[in-house]
C-alpha positions in Angstrom: 37.2 107.5 91.5 39.3 110.1 89.7 42.3 109.1 87.6 44.6 111.1 90.0 43.3 109.2 93.0 43.9 105.9 91.2 47.4 106.9 90.4 48.0 108.0 94.0 46.7 104.7 95.3 48.9 102.8 92.8 51.9 104.8 93.8 51.2 104.2 97.4 50.9 100.5 96.9 54.2 100.4 94.9 55.9 102.4 97.7 54.6 100.0 100.3 55.8 97.0 98.3 59.2 98.5 97.9 59.4 99.3 101.6 58.4 95.7 102.5 61.1 94.3 100.1 63.7 96.5 101.8 62.6 95.3 105.2 62.8 91.7 104.0 66.3 92.3 102.5 67.6 93.7 105.8 65.9 90.8 107.6 67.6 88.1 105.5 70.9 89.8 105.7 70.9 89.1 109.5 72.6 85.9 110.5 70.2 83.1 111.3 71.3 83.0 114.9 70.5 86.7 115.4 67.1 86.2 113.9 66.4 83.3 116.3 67.5 85.5 119.3 65.1 88.2 118.1 62.2 85.8 118.1 63.1 84.3 121.4 63.5 87.8 122.9 60.1 88.8 121.5 58.5 85.7 123.0 60.1 86.3 126.4 59.0 89.9 126.3 55.4 89.0 125.4 55.2 86.5 128.3 56.9 89.1 130.6 54.3 91.7 129.6 51.5 89.2 130.2 52.8 88.5 133.6 53.0 92.2 134.5 49.4 92.7 133.3 48.1 89.6 135.0 47.1 87.9 131.7 46.7 84.1 131.3 50.3 83.1 130.8 49.7 79.8 128.8 47.3 81.7 126.5 49.7 84.6 126.2 52.5 82.2 125.2 50.4 80.5 122.6 49.1 83.7 121.1 52.6 85.2 121.0 54.1 82.1 119.5 51.4 82.0 116.7 52.0 85.8 116.0 55.7 85.3 115.7 55.3 82.3 113.5 53.0 84.4 111.3 55.6 87.2 111.1 58.3 84.7 110.1 55.9 83.2 107.4 55.1 86.7 106.1 58.8 87.6 105.7 59.7 84.4 104.0 56.5 83.7 101.9 54.3 86.9 101.9 51.6 85.4 99.7 51.4 82.2 101.7 50.9 84.4 104.8 48.0 86.2 103.2 46.5 82.9 102.1 46.9 81.7 105.7 44.8 84.6 107.0 42.0 83.7 104.5 42.1 80.0 105.6 42.2 81.0 109.2 39.2 83.3 108.9 37.3 80.5 107.0 38.0 77.9 109.7 36.9 80.2 112.5 33.6 81.0 110.7 32.8 77.4 109.8 33.6 76.1 113.3 31.7 79.0 114.7 28.6 78.0 112.7 28.8 74.4 114.2 25.4 73.9 115.9 23.9 77.0 114.4 23.6 76.3 110.7 25.4 73.0 110.4 25.9 70.0 112.6 29.5 69.3 113.8 30.3 66.9 111.0 29.2 69.2 108.2 31.0 72.2 109.8 34.2 70.1 109.9 33.8 69.2 106.2 33.4 72.9 105.3 36.4 73.8 107.4 38.5 71.2 105.6 37.5 72.7 102.2 40.0 75.5 102.9 43.0 73.1 102.6 42.5 71.9 99.0 41.4 75.4 97.9 44.6 77.0 99.4 46.8 74.3 97.8 45.2 74.8 94.4 45.4 78.6 94.7 49.2 78.4 95.0 49.5 76.0 92.1 47.7 78.5 89.8 50.5 80.9 88.8 50.1 84.4 87.2 47.2 85.4 89.6 47.3 86.3 93.2 47.0 83.1 95.4 45.2 84.6 98.4 42.7 86.4 96.2 42.0 83.1 94.4 41.4 81.4 97.8 39.1 84.2 98.9 37.1 84.2 95.6 36.6 80.4 95.9 35.7 80.3 99.6 33.4 83.4 99.9 30.7 82.3 97.4 31.0 78.7 98.7 30.3 79.9 102.2 27.4 82.1 101.2 25.6 79.4 99.2 26.2 76.8 101.9 24.7 79.1 104.5 21.6 79.7 102.3 21.1 76.0 101.5 21.6 74.8 105.0 17.9 75.5 105.6 17.1 72.8 103.0 19.7 70.2 103.6 23.1 70.3 105.3 24.5 67.6 103.0 23.5 69.4 99.9 24.9 72.6 101.2 28.3 71.0 101.8 28.5 69.4 98.3 27.3 72.7 96.7 30.0 74.5 98.6 32.7 72.1 97.2 31.3 72.5 93.7 31.2 76.3 93.8 34.8 76.4 95.1 35.9 74.1 92.3 34.2 76.3 89.7 35.8 79.4 91.1 39.2 77.8 91.0 38.6 76.8 87.4 37.6 80.3 86.5 40.8 81.7 88.1 42.9 79.1 86.2 41.4 80.3 82.9 42.2 83.9 84.0 45.8 82.9 84.8 46.2 81.3 81.3 44.9 84.4 79.7 47.2 86.7 81.7 50.2 84.5 80.8 49.2 84.6 77.1 48.9 88.4 77.2 52.5 88.7 78.6 54.0 86.2 76.2 52.2 87.2 72.9 52.0 90.3 70.8 50.9 92.4 73.8 54.3 91.8 75.3 56.0 93.7 72.5 53.3 96.4 72.7 54.0 96.6 76.4 57.7 97.2 75.7 56.8 100.0 73.3 54.5 101.6 75.8 57.1 101.3 78.6 59.7 102.9 76.4 57.5 105.7 75.1 55.9 106.9 78.3 55.0 104.3 80.9 55.2 105.8 84.5 58.7 105.4 85.8 60.4 105.6 82.4 63.3 108.1 82.2 61.9 111.6 81.6 64.8 112.6 79.5 64.2 110.1 76.7 63.1 111.8 73.6 62.2 110.7 70.0 65.4 112.6 68.9 68.3 111.2 71.0 71.2 113.6 71.4 74.2 113.6 69.0 77.3 112.2 70.8 80.6 111.3 69.1 83.0 108.7 70.3 85.6 111.4 71.0 83.2 113.3 73.2 82.3 110.2 75.2 85.9 109.3 75.7 86.8 112.9 76.5 84.2 112.7 79.3 85.8 109.6 80.6 89.3 111.2 80.5 88.0 114.2 82.4 87.2 112.0 85.5 89.7 112.2 88.3 91.8 109.1 88.9 90.5 105.7 87.7 93.6 105.1 85.5 93.1 101.3 85.1 89.3 101.8 84.4 90.0 104.4 81.8 92.5 102.1 80.1 90.1 99.2 80.0 87.2 101.3 78.7 89.5 102.7 76.0 90.5 99.1 75.0 86.8 98.3 74.7 86.2 101.3 72.5 89.2 100.4 70.3 87.9 96.8 70.0 84.6 98.1 68.8 86.2 100.4 66.3 88.4 97.5 65.0 85.4 95.3 64.6 83.6 98.0 62.6 86.6 98.5 60.3 86.9 94.7 59.7 83.2 94.6 58.8 83.6 97.4 56.3 86.5 95.6 54.8 84.4 92.5 54.2 85.9 90.4 57.0 83.9 88.6 59.7 83.6 90.6 62.8 82.5 89.1 66.1 79.9 90.9 68.3 81.4 93.3 70.8 81.2 92.7 74.6 77.7 93.7 75.8 77.5 93.0 79.5 79.9 94.0 82.3 80.7 93.5 85.9 81.9 96.6 87.8 83.6 95.7 91.1 85.2 97.9 93.7 84.6 99.9 96.9 81.8 102.4 97.2 82.2 106.0 95.9 84.7 105.1 93.1 82.6 106.3 90.2 80.9 103.0 89.0 77.7 104.8 88.1 79.4 107.6 86.3 81.5 105.2 84.3 78.4 103.3 83.4 76.9 106.5 81.9 80.1 107.0 79.9 80.0 103.4 78.6 76.4 104.0 77.5 77.4 107.1 75.6 80.3 105.2 73.9 78.1 102.3 72.7 75.5 104.9 71.6 78.1 106.9 69.7 79.1 103.7 67.8 75.5 103.1 66.9 75.3 99.9 69.0 72.6 101.4 71.3 69.4 103.4 70.5 69.8 105.8 73.4 72.6 106.8 75.9 70.2 106.5 78.8 71.0 104.4 82.0 68.3 102.9 84.1 69.6 102.3 87.7 68.1 99.5 89.8 68.5 97.4 92.9 67.0 94.2 94.3 63.7 95.9 95.2 63.2 96.9 91.5 63.5 93.3 90.2 62.0 91.1 92.9 58.2 90.8 93.3 56.1 89.6 96.2 55.4 86.1 94.9 56.9 83.7 92.4 55.8 84.7 88.9 55.5 88.4 89.9 59.3 88.6 90.1 59.6 87.6 86.4 56.9 90.2 85.4 58.7 92.9 87.5 62.1 92.1 86.1 60.8 92.0 82.5 59.2 95.4 83.0 62.5 96.8 84.3 64.4 95.4 81.3 61.7 96.7 78.9 62.3 100.2 80.4 66.0 99.9 79.8 65.8 98.5 76.2 67.9 100.4 73.8 70.2 101.7 76.6 72.0 100.4 79.7 70.6 98.7 82.8 72.8 99.3 85.8 72.1 97.1 88.8 74.0 98.2 91.9 74.7 95.8 94.8 73.7 93.0 92.4 74.8 90.3 94.9 71.7 91.3 96.9 69.6 89.3 94.3 70.7 86.1 96.0 70.0 86.0 99.7 70.5 82.6 101.4 68.9 82.1 104.7 69.0 79.0 107.0 70.6 77.1 104.0 67.4 77.7 102.0 67.7 79.1 98.4 66.3 82.5 97.6 63.6 81.5 95.1 62.6 85.1 94.5 66.1 86.2 93.8 66.8 83.1 91.7 63.7 83.9 89.6 65.0 87.4 89.0 68.5 86.1 88.0 67.0 83.5 85.6 64.8 86.2 84.0 67.7 88.6 83.7 69.9 86.0 82.1 67.3 85.1 79.5 66.7 88.8 78.6 70.5 89.4 78.6 70.7 86.8 75.8 67.5 87.5 74.0 68.0 91.3 73.9 71.8 91.4 73.7 71.6 93.5 70.5 69.4 96.2 72.2 70.7 96.2 75.8 73.8 96.4 77.9 73.5 95.1 81.5 76.1 96.2 84.1 76.2 94.4 87.5 78.0 96.3 90.2 79.1 95.8 93.8 81.9 94.9 96.2 84.5 92.5 94.6 84.3 89.7 97.2 80.5 89.6 97.3 80.2 89.9 93.5 82.6 86.9 93.1 80.4 84.8 95.3 77.3 86.0 93.4 78.7 85.2 90.0 79.8 81.7 91.1 76.2 81.0 92.2 75.0 80.5 88.7 77.1 79.3 85.7 75.1 81.5 83.3 76.2 84.6 85.2 79.9 83.9 84.8 79.5 83.1 81.1 77.3 86.1 80.1 79.1 88.6 82.4 82.7 87.7 81.6 84.1 91.2 81.4 85.1 92.5 84.8 86.1 96.2 85.4 87.9 96.8 88.7 87.6 100.2 90.3 90.5 101.2 92.6 90.2 103.3 95.7 91.2 107.0 95.3 94.6 108.2 96.4 95.0 111.1 98.8 95.9 113.4 95.9 92.9 112.3 93.9 90.6 112.9 96.8 92.1 116.4 97.1 91.4 117.0 93.4 87.8 115.9 93.8 87.5 118.2 96.8 88.6 121.2 94.7 86.2 120.2 91.8 83.2 119.9 94.1 84.0 123.2 95.7 84.3 124.9 92.3 80.9 123.5 91.4 79.5 125.1 94.6 81.2 128.4 93.9 83.5 127.9 97.0 87.2 128.0 97.4 89.8 126.8 100.0 92.8 128.5 101.5 96.3 127.2 100.7 96.8 126.2 104.3 93.5 124.3 104.4 94.5 122.4 101.2 97.7 121.3 102.8 96.0 120.3 106.0 93.3 118.4 104.1 95.9 116.5 102.1 97.5 115.4 105.3 94.1 114.2 106.6 93.5 112.2 103.5 97.0 110.6 103.7 96.2 109.7 107.3 92.9 108.1 106.2 94.8 106.1 103.6 97.4 104.8 106.0 94.6 103.7 108.4 92.9 101.8 105.5 89.7 103.8 106.0 89.2 105.2 102.5 86.8 102.4 101.4 84.9 102.4 104.7 84.4 106.2 104.5 83.1 105.9 100.9 85.9 107.5 98.8 84.3 110.3 96.7 81.1 110.1 98.7 83.1 111.0 101.8 84.6 113.9 100.0 81.2 115.2 99.0 80.0 115.0 102.6 83.2 116.7 103.8 82.8 119.6 101.3 79.2 120.2 102.5 80.1 119.9 106.2 83.1 122.2 105.8 80.9 124.8 104.1 78.4 124.6 106.9 81.2 125.0 109.5 82.4 128.1 107.6 78.9 129.6 107.5 78.5 129.1 111.2 81.9 130.7 111.9 81.3 133.7 109.6 77.8 134.4 110.9 78.9 134.0 114.5 81.7 136.4 114.1 79.2 139.3 113.7 79.7 142.3 111.5 79.4 142.4 107.8 81.5 139.5 106.2 83.3 140.2 102.9 82.6 138.2 99.7 85.8 136.3 100.2 84.8 135.3 103.8 81.5 133.9 102.5 83.1 131.5 100.0 86.5 130.6 101.5 86.9 127.5 103.7 89.7 127.6 106.2 91.7 125.0 108.1 89.5 125.0 111.2 86.4 124.5 109.0 88.0 121.5 107.3 89.3 120.0 110.5 86.0 120.4 112.3 84.1 118.7 109.4 86.6 115.9 109.2 86.5 115.1 112.9 82.7 115.0 112.8 82.5 112.7 109.9 85.2 110.3 111.3 83.9 110.3 114.8 81.9 107.1 114.2 85.1 105.1 113.8 86.0 103.7 117.2 89.4 104.9 118.5 90.1 107.2 115.5 91.1 110.1 117.7 92.4 107.9 120.5 95.3 106.4 118.6 98.5 106.7 120.7 101.9 107.7 119.5 104.5 105.0 119.0 106.4 106.2 122.1 103.3 106.0 124.2 102.6 102.5 123.0 106.1 101.2 123.7 106.1 103.1 127.1 103.0 101.1 128.1 104.9 97.9 127.2 108.0 98.9 129.2 105.9 99.6 132.3 104.8 96.0 132.4 106.5 93.8 135.0 109.0 91.2 133.6 108.7 89.9 130.0 112.2 91.1 129.1 112.5 88.9 126.0 109.0 89.8 124.8 109.7 93.5 125.2 112.9 93.2 123.2 111.1 91.4 120.4 108.2 93.9 120.3 110.7 96.8 120.2 112.4 95.1 117.3 109.1 94.6 115.5 108.2 98.3 116.0 111.6 99.4 114.7 111.3 97.1 111.6 107.8 98.5 110.8 109.0 102.1 111.3 112.0 101.7 109.0 109.8 100.0 106.4 107.4 102.9 106.5 110.3 105.4 106.0 111.6 103.4 103.0 108.1 103.4 101.5 107.7 107.1 102.0 111.0 107.6 100.1 110.1 105.3 97.3 112.6 102.6 98.2 111.9 98.9 97.8 110.1 97.7 100.8 109.8 93.9 101.6 106.4 92.8 103.0 106.2 93.1 106.7 104.9 90.6 109.2 101.2 91.1 110.0 100.2 87.9 111.9 101.8 86.5 115.0 101.8 83.4 117.3 102.0 84.1 121.0 103.1 81.0 122.9 103.5 80.5 126.7 101.7 79.6 129.9 98.5 81.3 131.0 98.6 84.7 132.8 101.8 85.9 131.2 100.4 89.0 129.5 99.6 87.7 126.0 96.4 89.6 125.7 97.9 92.8 127.1 100.9 92.6 124.7 98.4 92.0 121.8 96.8 95.3 122.8 100.2 97.0 122.8 100.9 95.5 119.4 97.6 96.9 118.1 98.6 100.4 119.4 102.0 100.1 117.7 100.4 99.3 114.3 97.9 102.0 114.7 100.5 104.6 115.7 102.4 103.8 112.5 99.2 104.2 110.5 99.2 100.5 109.5 95.9 99.9 111.3 92.8 102.1 111.3 92.4 101.7 115.1 94.1 100.0 118.0 91.1 97.9 119.1 91.5 94.2 119.8 88.7 91.7 119.3 89.2 88.7 121.5 87.8 85.3 120.4 87.9 81.6 121.1 86.7 78.5 119.2 83.1 79.1 120.0 83.3 82.5 118.3 84.4 81.0 115.0 82.8 77.6 114.7 79.1 77.3 113.7 76.6 74.6 114.3 76.8 73.1 110.8 79.1 73.1 107.8 78.8 76.4 105.9 77.7 78.3 109.0 81.3 78.1 110.3 82.6 80.1 107.3 79.8 82.7 107.8 80.5 83.0 111.5 84.3 83.3 111.0 83.9 85.9 108.3 81.6 88.0 110.5 84.1 87.9 113.3 86.9 89.0 111.0 84.7 91.7 109.6 84.2 93.0 113.1 88.0 93.0 113.7 88.9 94.7 110.4 91.1 97.7 111.0 92.4 96.3 114.3 93.7 93.2 115.9 91.9 89.8 116.1 93.2 87.8 119.1 92.3 84.1 119.1 93.1 82.6 122.5 93.6 78.8 122.8 93.8 78.7 119.0 94.8 75.1 119.0 91.3 74.2 120.0 90.2 74.9 116.4 91.5 71.5 115.4 90.1 68.9 117.8 91.8 65.5 117.2 89.3 63.8 119.4 86.6 63.8 116.6 86.4 60.6 114.6 86.9 61.4 111.0 88.6 64.7 111.8 87.2 68.1 112.9 85.5 69.3 109.8 84.1 72.4 111.6 87.4 73.5 112.9 89.1 72.8 109.6 86.5 75.1 107.9 87.2 77.8 110.4 91.0 77.5 109.9 90.6 77.7 106.1 88.4 80.7 106.3 90.8 82.4 108.7 93.7 81.7 106.4 92.0 83.2 103.4 91.0 86.3 105.3 94.5 86.6 106.8 95.8 86.8 103.2 93.0 88.8 101.6 92.9 91.5 104.4 96.5 91.5 105.4 96.7 95.3 104.9 93.7 95.9 107.2 94.1 93.3 109.9 96.6 91.8 112.4 95.8 88.3 113.6 97.3 86.9 116.8 97.0 83.2 117.6 97.8 82.4 121.2 98.1 79.3 123.4 100.4 76.8 125.2 103.6 76.1 123.3 103.4 72.4 122.7 99.7 72.6 121.7 100.4 75.5 119.4 103.3 73.6 117.7 101.0 70.7 117.0 98.2 73.0 115.8 100.5 74.9 113.3 101.8 71.6 111.9 98.2 70.6 110.9 98.1 73.0 108.0 101.0 74.3 105.9 99.3 77.7 105.4 99.3 78.3 109.2 103.1 77.9 109.4 103.7 80.2 106.4 101.3 83.0 107.3 102.0 82.9 111.1 105.8 82.7 111.0 106.4 85.4 113.6 106.5 83.7 117.1 106.7 85.6 120.4 107.5 83.3 123.4 106.2 84.4 126.8 108.2 83.1 129.8 106.8 82.3 133.2 107.1 85.1 135.8 109.9 84.9 138.4 109.1 85.5 142.2 110.4 89.0 142.0 108.3 89.8 138.9 105.2 88.4 140.6 105.8 90.6 143.7 106.3 93.6 141.3 102.9 92.8 139.7 101.2 92.7 143.0 102.7 96.0 144.0 101.7 97.6 140.7 98.1 96.4 141.1 98.0 97.8 144.6 99.4 101.2 143.4 96.7 101.4 140.7 94.0 100.8 143.4 95.5 103.4 145.8 96.7 100.6 148.1 100.1 99.5 149.5 101.7 96.5 151.2 103.5 97.0 154.5 107.0 95.6 154.9 105.9 92.3 156.5 103.3 91.8 153.8 105.9 92.3 151.1 108.1 89.6 152.7 105.2 87.2 152.8 104.5 87.9 149.1 108.2 87.1 148.3 108.0 83.9 150.3 104.8 82.6 148.8 105.8 83.5 145.2 109.3 81.9 145.7 107.6 78.7 147.0 105.1 78.3 144.2 107.9 79.0 141.6 110.3 76.5 143.2 107.5 73.8 143.3 106.7 74.6 139.6 103.1 75.4 140.5 103.0 79.0 139.1 101.9 78.0 135.5 99.0 76.0 136.9 98.1 78.9 139.2 98.1 81.3 136.2 101.2 83.5 136.8 100.0 87.1 136.8 96.5 86.0 137.4 97.6 84.4 140.7 99.3 87.6 141.7 96.1 89.5 141.0 93.9 87.0 142.9 96.2 87.2 145.9 96.1 91.0 145.9 92.4 91.2 145.5 91.8 88.6 148.2 94.2 90.3 150.6 92.5 93.7 150.0 89.1 92.1 150.7 90.4 90.6 154.0 91.7 94.0 155.0 88.3 95.5 154.3 86.6 92.8 156.4 89.0 93.4 159.2 88.5 97.2 159.2 84.7 96.9 158.9 84.6 94.6 162.0 86.7 97.1 163.9 84.4 100.0 162.9 81.4 98.0 164.1 82.9 97.8 167.6 83.3 101.6 167.7 87.0 101.6 166.7 88.5 104.4 164.7 90.5 103.9 161.5 93.1 106.2 159.9 93.7 106.9 156.2 96.9 104.8 156.3 95.0 101.8 157.7 92.3 102.1 155.0 94.9 101.8 152.3 97.5 99.4 153.9 97.5 95.6 153.4 99.2 93.9 156.3 100.9 90.5 156.8 97.8 89.0 158.5 95.7 90.0 155.4 98.2 88.3 153.0 98.4 85.2 155.1 94.6 84.9 155.5 94.3 85.4 151.7 96.9 82.6 151.1 95.0 80.3 153.3 91.7 81.0 151.5 93.2 80.5 148.1 94.8 77.3 149.1 91.5 76.0 150.5 92.6 75.7 154.1 
């Protein structure tokens, strides 16, 4: 085989391994409940397909179950799955030879040989387990088949002996492989990797470039925005310079900070700043090269325990002398079903050891979102101690995004009209008000916007016909920018459907009754509007209420008013979208401790940018549990934390009966302090219930005749006088009565048409007194 073919095969295997690792990473990021649903759905689909094709259903069920179990084993323990295939093939062959070459007892002994061989193969590290099992079983089987003609007993014992000898040989190979990686060859491997191993940076040269500290800091200063980051990096450079001066003066100088954690939203320049940090340390003579090796989980984690350490060591060897930048570093620890991620833990342990052993020749930067990185660093005490310096990257402001746009356009040789720049700045300000800057990706969004606007310009210029001027070919106009912006933000639900404040409040005013609720929501809207105006003028602005408690009987419009509230916040630019995510206890509480926090966080993530409406919130603390409701308490604690951490991106509404909600809020001091804005919903009066029924009929194109209206007034007055309306559901009772009366009208007219009678348009849309009375009798169970 030619060398090029070998290289191509090696590259193909590496690509396949990386693809498999990415699939595993996505798989374990799914919640356990979702994974279970996937398996159950696949099993049901397989049985359904078998039924459609007239297969044997019990056999189909067993085969599908075994296949899904093998898939789960492969994703969790790939090498164990490969060994399982070897063992399965061995068992099938030996049982199949029962009666042909061996009696049943000897065949069973040969089949059982696979179990100790597989166990021993996985105990021998540094060599591939499934290959060890195959190399032990294959010669054992061949010799046993050959000797079966002489004696079945001898054949079985020879097979066991050959398998043991093969395992011993593989054990010696494993020791040799380990010695090669931990002896002098390990250092030679580092040299080979640094000087030309495939995958090493192509721009490394024996003569690294000449870079001064001033040039490196100047590059940092030329970046747009990032003021706190620049200040912190300048402080690091000043500390290094002070240590150098102390050392020259004969004083003891401590070692400078070597490893960092970069936290912040995507697209805020973490990779670019990492390259600048590398140049600064190189300029001070603390690094051999200014190169940065970028990596993610797939570059560190191997396919089996032991291989991960090798892969991580090779990556560190490649970065020696420079900077190793690991993006989304929290992906190294993936917990699933409460089980630790042994592969990720092995990578972390290896990384920590190399971070300490090679601290004089290497800088490691771990990067990712702040919340996930905080959890990751707390998972191992060594991480927090060795990566103690944290650099926080802020989101870009609208003005900084506009500067980045101009810079990127200049690099492309494009320009933008003055009107387009003004319009673009307004769009960026709208994005910031909605809290979408981080979700869009900050500077990454700007890059996509520049490219999409240029494409829209090209389509416009070419479609206009004629011969465009040079200025036409390079100038982006307002329609180009607007079109590109709308296309890129279309994936955000409700972005373009956000109402105005007047429309939102008009929807509230059209609701029947609820006069005190309407006054309070109008006051909230006015307060938010004034706070926004004060903020725009640079005046001191007190923090505004973001979380509410809705108390009142059922059917009084709490969910509808929550939707209006979401529209109010979105209209003022305080929420990204007016959507409301509705939830109850079952949507927050998991099946075991720990799962509840995950489930609650996933629900809050789904509601970010809008409103989270938790109905019957008092059910989160169930006093009926002996020893307290630990699951509900975990949900409440998680909800309180997210209510504070995401207060600028989320509105939470807790709803329920007044007495129960009072008891619920008193169970935790944090609830009363964070949910201090209460909106009380009164029961509907008879006139308001009649108005609701009429409004529902109008929306459906129906009407009540005069007698029917009098019947409505009578029945609503009676249920209110008897204090039955709260138990009947207030507005829900009015809806039920209208829907049942409309159905009785339809039944009556259909019977008339069956007898040959004719109906007018008025009759088809009119609900009569008889229809209302019949509906009342049916609802009352008469």
